[in-house]
C-alpha positions in Angstrom: 10.9 4.1 12.9 7.1 4.3 12.8 7.2 7.3 10.5 9.4 5.4 8.1 6.9 2.5 8.1 3.9 4.9 7.6 5.7 6.6 4.7 6.5 3.3 3.1 2.9 2.2 3.5 1.7 5.4 1.7 4.3 4.9 -1.0 3.2 1.3 -1.6 -0.4 2.4 -1.7 0.3 5.1 -4.2 2.6 3.0 -6.4 0.1 0.1 -6.4 -2.8 2.4 -7.3 -0.8 3.8 -10.3 0.1 0.3 -11.5 -3.5 -0.8 -11.2 -4.8 2.2 -13.2 -2.1 2.0 -15.9 -2.5 -1.8 -16.2 -6.2 -1.4 -16.6 -5.8 1.4 -19.2 -3.4 -0.7 -21.2 -5.3 -3.9 -20.8 -2.3 -5.5 -19.0 -3.9 -7.8 -16.5 -0.6 -8.8 -14.8 0.3 -5.2 -14.2 -3.1 -4.5 -12.9 -3.0 -7.5 -10.5 0.5 -6.6 -9.4 -0.7 -3.0 -8.6 -3.7 -4.4 -6.6 -1.4 -6.6 -4.6 1.0 -3.8 -3.9 -1.8 -1.5 -2.9 -3.1 -4.1 -0.5 0.3 -4.6 0.9 0.5 -0.9 1.7 -3.0 -1.0 3.3 -1.9 -3.9 5.5 1.3 -2.1 6.5 -0.6 1.0 7.4 -3.1 -1.0 9.4 -0.3 -2.6 11.3 1.2 0.8 12.2 -2.2 2.0 13.4 -2.5 -1.0 15.7 1.0 -0.4 17.0 0.2 3.3 17.7 -3.0 2.3 19.5 -1.0 0.1 21.9 1.8 2.6 22.4 -0.5 5.3 23.6 -1.9 3.2 26.5 
């Protein structure tokens, strides 16, 4: 389960980064903002998994 969550976090980060860059290149602010939000969501999901891993190992 944790591996799935970590993979999902990486996917969200990558997808968000692409949307952010493409939106910026096209001048599409809504796409750029959506990409930033998705990337942040992936960052938060990844941080949550790191915290869970820290508590599991103890």
